[in-house]
C-alpha positions in Angstrom: -62.8 25.1 -38.7 -60.1 24.3 -41.4 -61.0 26.2 -44.5 -63.2 23.1 -46.3 -64.3 23.3 -49.4 -67.8 21.6 -49.9 -68.7 19.5 -53.1 -71.8 21.5 -54.9 -73.0 19.2 -57.8 -74.0 21.6 -60.4 -75.6 19.7 -62.9 -75.4 21.8 -65.9 -72.0 22.2 -65.2 -71.3 18.2 -65.3 -73.7 18.2 -68.7 -71.6 20.4 -70.6 -68.3 18.5 -69.2 -70.0 15.4 -70.4 -71.0 17.0 -73.8 -67.6 18.5 -74.0 -65.8 15.4 -72.9 -63.8 14.7 -76.2 -62.3 17.9 -76.4 -61.4 17.9 -73.0 -59.5 14.4 -73.0 -58.1 15.8 -76.4 -57.1 19.4 -75.7 -57.0 19.8 -71.9 -54.8 16.3 -71.4 -53.2 16.3 -74.5 -55.1 13.8 -76.4 -56.0 11.1 -73.9 -57.7 7.9 -75.2 -59.4 5.9 -73.0 -59.8 1.9 -73.1 -61.1 -0.4 -70.1 -59.3 -4.0 -69.9 -61.5 -7.0 -70.6 -64.8 -7.2 -68.4 -63.8 -4.5 -66.0 -66.5 -2.4 -67.2 -69.2 -5.1 -66.4 -67.7 -6.0 -63.1 -67.8 -2.6 -62.6 -71.3 -2.0 -63.2 -72.0 -5.1 -60.4 -71.7 -2.1 -58.0 -74.2 0.0 -59.2 -76.4 1.2 -56.9 -73.8 0.6 -54.2 -71.9 2.4 -51.8 -68.4 2.6 -53.1 -64.9 4.1 -52.3 -63.1 4.0 -55.7 -59.2 4.2 -55.3 -57.1 4.3 -58.2 -53.6 4.6 -58.4 -52.3 8.2 -59.3 -49.9 8.3 -62.0 -50.7 11.6 -63.8 -52.2 14.6 -63.1 -54.7 14.2 -65.4 -56.0 11.0 -63.4 -59.1 13.6 -62.3 -60.2 14.0 -65.6 -59.3 10.0 -66.8 -61.7 9.4 -63.7 -64.6 11.3 -64.6 -64.4 9.7 -68.4 -64.3 6.6 -66.8 -68.1 7.8 -64.6 -69.7 8.5 -68.3 -68.2 5.2 -69.7 -69.9 3.6 -66.7 -73.1 6.0 -66.9 -72.6 7.0 -62.9 -71.8 10.3 -61.4 -68.8 10.1 -59.1 -67.9 12.8 -56.2 -64.1 13.2 -56.0 -62.1 14.0 -52.7 -58.7 16.6 -53.4 -56.0 18.1 -51.9 -57.0 21.3 -50.5 -54.2 23.6 -52.5 -55.7 22.1 -56.1 -58.8 24.4 -55.0 -56.9 28.0 -55.1 -55.0 27.4 -59.0 -55.7 29.7 -61.6 -56.7 32.6 -58.8 -59.6 30.2 -57.7 -61.3 29.3 -60.1 -60.0 25.8 -60.8 -61.5 25.3 -57.3 -64.9 26.7 -58.0 -64.9 24.3 -61.3 -64.2 21.5 -59.4 -67.1 22.3 -56.6 -69.2 22.2 -59.5 -68.4 19.2 -60.8 -68.7 17.1 -57.0 -64.8 17.5 -55.6 -64.6 18.2 -51.8 -61.1 19.4 -49.9 -59.2 17.4 -47.9 -56.3 18.7 -45.7 -53.8 15.8 -45.9 -52.8 14.6 -41.9 -55.3 17.3 -40.2 -58.2 16.6 -38.1 -60.4 17.8 -41.2 -63.9 17.1 -39.6 -65.8 18.5 -42.6 -64.2 17.2 -45.0 -64.3 13.7 -43.2 -68.0 14.0 -42.4 -68.9 14.7 -45.8 -67.3 11.6 -47.1 -69.3 9.5 -44.3 -72.3 11.2 -45.4 -71.7 10.7 -49.1 -70.4 7.0 -49.0 -73.6 6.0 -46.4 -76.3 7.9 -47.6 -75.5 9.6 -51.1 -76.2 8.6 -54.7 -72.8 8.8 -56.2 -69.7 7.0 -55.7 -67.0 8.4 -54.1 -63.2 8.6 -55.8 -60.3 9.2 -53.3 -56.4 8.2 -54.8 -55.2 6.4 -51.9 -51.4 7.7 -53.0 -52.1 10.8 -51.3 -49.0 11.7 -54.2 -48.9 11.9 -57.5 -46.1 9.1 -58.2 -45.1 10.3 -61.7 -44.9 7.0 -63.2 -47.4 4.1 -63.2 -45.3 0.7 -63.0 -44.5 1.2 -59.5 -47.1 2.2 -56.8 -45.9 4.4 -53.7 -47.2 2.9 -50.6 -50.9 3.9 -50.1 -51.9 5.5 -47.4 -54.9 4.0 -44.5 -57.0 6.9 -45.2 -59.6 5.2 -47.7 -59.8 2.0 -46.1 -60.4 4.0 -42.5 -63.2 6.5 -44.0 -64.9 4.1 -45.4 -65.4 2.0 -42.8 -66.4 4.9 -40.5 -69.0 5.3 -43.3 -70.1 1.9 -42.5 -70.3 2.4 -38.7 -72.9 5.3 -40.0 -74.7 3.0 -42.6 -75.1 0.2 -39.8 -77.3 2.9 -37.9 -79.8 3.0 -40.7 -79.3 0.0 -43.1 -77.7 -3.1 -41.2 -77.6 -5.4 -43.7 -75.9 -3.0 -46.6 -72.5 -3.3 -47.7 -69.7 -0.4 -48.5 -67.2 -1.6 -51.0 -63.9 -0.6 -51.6 -63.1 -0.9 -55.1 -59.3 -1.0 -56.8 -59.0 0.4 -60.1 -55.8 0.5 -62.3 -54.9 3.3 -64.8 -51.6 3.0 -67.0 -50.7 5.4 -69.7 -48.7 4.6 -72.7 -48.3 6.6 -75.8 -49.6 5.7 -79.0 -46.9 6.2 -81.3 -42.9 6.1 -81.3 -42.0 9.4 -79.0 -38.1 8.8 -79.5 -38.3 11.9 -81.7 -39.8 13.8 -78.7 -37.0 12.6 -76.7 -34.3 13.6 -78.3 -35.5 17.2 -78.2 -36.6 17.5 -74.9 -33.0 16.3 -74.1 -31.2 18.3 -76.4 -33.1 21.3 -74.2 -32.1 20.2 -71.2 -28.3 19.9 -72.3 -28.5 23.2 -73.2 -29.6 24.4 -69.6 -27.2 22.3 -67.8 -24.2 23.0 -70.3 -23.4 19.4 -71.0 -21.6 18.8 -74.6 -23.2 15.3 -75.9 -21.6 13.3 -78.5 -23.4 12.0 -81.9 -23.0 8.1 -81.2 -24.3 9.2 -77.6 -27.1 6.9 -76.9 -30.6 8.2 -75.3 -29.5 6.3 -72.4 -26.5 7.9 -71.7 -27.5 11.6 -72.5 -30.8 11.0 -69.9 -28.0 9.4 -67.3 -25.4 12.9 -67.7 -28.2 15.2 -67.5 -29.2 13.3 -64.5 -25.8 13.1 -62.8 -25.5 17.4 -63.5 -28.7 18.1 -61.6 -27.8 15.4 -59.1 -24.4 17.5 -58.4 -26.1 20.8 -58.6 -28.2 19.8 -55.7 -26.1 18.0 -53.8 -24.1 21.8 -53.6 -27.3 23.1 -53.0 -28.1 21.1 -49.9 -24.4 20.8 -48.7 -24.4 16.7 -49.3 -21.0 15.4 -48.9 -20.9 11.8 -49.8 -18.1 9.6 -50.7 -16.1 9.4 -53.8 -17.4 5.6 -53.5 -21.0 6.6 -53.1 -23.5 4.8 -55.5 -26.0 7.2 -57.6 -28.4 5.3 -55.2 -26.6 6.2 -52.4 -26.4 9.9 -53.6 -30.2 9.9 -54.0 -30.6 8.8 -51.0 -28.8 11.7 -49.2 -29.5 14.2 -51.2 -33.5 13.1 -50.5 -32.6 13.3 -46.2 -30.8 16.5 -46.2 -33.9 18.0 -48.5 -36.3 16.8 -45.7 -34.1 17.6 -43.1 -33.6 20.5 -44.0 -37.5 21.5 -43.9 -38.3 19.9 -41.4 -35.8 22.2 -39.7 -37.0 25.5 -41.1 -40.9 24.2 -40.4 -40.4 23.5 -36.8 -41.2 19.4 -37.7 -40.5 16.7 -35.8 -39.9 13.4 -38.3 -40.1 10.1 -36.8 -37.6 7.5 -37.1 -37.8 6.4 -40.4 -39.9 3.0 -40.8 -40.5 2.3 -44.6 -39.0 4.6 -47.2 -38.6 8.8 -47.5 -42.5 9.3 -48.2 -43.2 8.5 -44.7 -41.3 12.0 -44.1 -42.5 13.5 -46.9 -46.1 12.7 -45.4 -45.5 14.4 -42.5 -44.3 17.5 -43.8 -46.8 17.9 -45.9 -49.0 17.6 -43.6 -48.0 20.0 -41.3 -47.7 22.5 -43.8 -51.3 21.6 -45.3 -52.6 21.9 -41.6 -50.6 25.0 -41.1 -51.6 27.0 -44.6 -55.4 26.4 -44.0 -55.9 26.2 -40.3 -59.1 28.3 -39.2 -58.1 31.4 -38.8 -61.4 33.6 -37.8 -60.9 34.0 -34.3 -57.6 36.0 -35.5 -57.0 40.1 -35.8 -56.7 41.4 -38.9 -53.4 41.7 -38.2 -53.3 38.3 -36.8 -54.4 36.8 -40.5 -52.2 39.0 -42.3 -48.7 37.7 -40.2 -50.1 34.2 -41.1 -50.8 35.3 -44.2 -46.9 36.3 -44.8 -46.0 33.2 -42.8 -48.1 30.8 -45.1 -47.2 32.3 -48.8 -43.2 31.4 -46.9 -44.3 27.7 -46.4 -45.9 27.3 -49.6 -42.7 27.6 -51.3 -41.7 24.3 -49.7 -44.3 22.7 -51.9 -42.1 21.9 -54.6 -39.0 20.7 -52.7 -41.2 17.6 -51.4 -42.5 17.6 -54.6 -38.6 17.1 -55.9 -38.5 14.3 -53.2 -41.1 12.3 -54.7 -39.9 12.6 -58.1 -36.5 11.0 -56.3 -38.5 8.2 -54.6 -39.9 7.0 -57.8 -36.8 6.8 -59.7 -33.3 4.8 -59.0 -30.6 3.7 -60.4 -31.0 0.7 -62.8 -34.2 2.3 -63.6 -33.1 2.7 -67.1 -31.0 -0.4 -67.7 -30.8 -0.3 -71.6 -33.3 -1.7 -72.9 -35.9 0.5 -71.4 -39.0 1.1 -72.5 -39.9 4.8 -73.9 -42.0 5.8 -71.1 -39.8 4.5 -68.9 -37.4 7.0 -70.3 -40.3 9.6 -70.5 -40.5 9.4 -67.0 -37.2 10.5 -66.2 -36.9 13.2 -68.3 -40.1 14.7 -66.9 -38.4 14.4 -63.3 -35.7 16.5 -65.0 -38.1 18.6 -67.2 -39.5 19.3 -63.5 -36.1 20.0 -61.9 -34.9 22.2 -64.5 -37.4 24.0 -66.3 -40.3 23.5 -63.8 -43.0 22.1 -66.0 -43.4 18.9 -67.5 -44.4 18.3 -70.9 -46.4 15.2 -73.0 -44.6 14.1 -75.5 -47.4 12.5 -77.7 -51.1 10.9 -77.7 -51.1 8.8 -74.8 -53.7 5.2 -74.3 -55.1 5.2 -70.6 -56.2 1.6 -70.1 -58.9 1.5 -67.3 -59.1 -1.8 -65.3 -61.0 -2.8 -62.9 -60.4 -4.9 -59.5 -62.3 -7.0 -57.2 -64.5 -5.4 -55.0 -63.7 -5.4 -51.3 -66.5 -5.9 -49.1 -66.2 -4.4 -45.9 -69.3 -5.8 -44.4 -67.4 -9.2 -44.2 -64.3 -8.1 -42.0 -66.9 -5.5 -40.1 -67.3 -7.9 -37.0 -63.1 -8.1 -37.1 -62.8 -4.6 -37.5 -64.6 -3.9 -34.2 -62.4 -6.0 -32.2 -58.9 -4.7 -33.6 -59.6 -2.0 -35.8 -55.8 -0.7 -37.0 -54.7 -4.5 -37.9 -57.8 -4.8 -40.0 -57.5 -1.2 -42.1 -53.7 -2.0 -42.3 -55.3 -5.5 -43.7 -57.5 -4.1 -46.7 -55.3 -1.7 -47.2 -52.5 -4.1 -48.3 -55.3 -5.6 -50.3 -56.2 -2.3 -52.0 -52.4 -1.9 -52.8 -51.7 -5.8 -54.1 -54.5 -6.0 -56.5 -53.4 -2.3 -58.1 -49.6 -3.6 -58.1 -51.4 -7.2 -59.8 -53.8 -4.7 -62.2 -50.6 -2.9 -63.4 -48.1 -5.7 -63.6 -50.4 -8.0 -65.9 -51.4 -4.4 -67.7 -47.7 -4.2 -68.2 -46.7 -7.4 -69.7 -49.7 -7.4 -72.0 -49.3 -4.2 -74.2 -46.6 -3.9 -76.9 -43.6 -2.4 -76.2 -41.1 0.3 -77.5 -37.8 0.1 -76.6 -35.1 3.2 -76.2 -31.5 1.9 -76.4 
């Protein structure tokens, strides 16, 4: 059995989190304010008492706290599915807190039976709605959506299978949610300060009349050149920046696959496919069952697992490059787009990303997808139906993000 961490809902801890939620949003989440678009809250409340899988986009590391705050606004309690590795942060204390507020783990890509069983039980018989981020990765931007994994819809159909045994007329819903982060004030000064630090670290001398766009591009090229040398990527002199980024991504992932002894499948849509294969293989090994091993075998396994964990940074690096492309910052670009690239550079050069100022998170609620409407079709041809529902989920989130982007006030940076 994989190293599963079950939910351990603790009413006292949940109550304290609700009590101190304003302080959590201000200090832990660097001053976040929430608002719900249109009649989204009323639409959500129409699902009260209904078995529901909530599927938000996953743009920043504070999304779980945002969804906890949304649960308070909706006056409902949620359970959360989270990647197994977050339960080890802060020497395991992060995991204990997460379990206390209703989170449980999943080892991505593995046959995590205990996690799957818990998901089915919550969706079929539980009193809480369940939150799962179907991108499976933090995208670090919220204008675009990474390709969704089909797991959320597959698990929801399994729960409907289970529910049909006792309540054949009860539906299970999949609910798309869009989270849109924007800065509440002009952050150009903060962006310039970070770029100055990056230039110093990268040994770049900028001119006083250089635009922020040119300075960000110069830092990006310097980082790209360093990574090309690190991974021995030799491109042609006429290669575009996007071609060079692609070559680095491919070199990083192939090097990891060789070290980890993982076979990469033919590339179908994007390098995210390979990221998921590698991350799933890493998770499966690190959190694999060791109970039947001798003490010495467990020691060897842990030594190997420690080395494998170091490759998470390489995967995060590639995900950052997937989200960014040449032309993303063509002037005039919004300050949020500039911040996205600078944060990627910060993570690469300094190992951590900083928040540049107070943020507003706008939450929009999509149209619930009633899986009971597709159940008969699902029983005949499972995979096409799961892919179709996942596509509908992606389309709705994309549409809400686009609408929120078009409807907001922009601050442009040249």
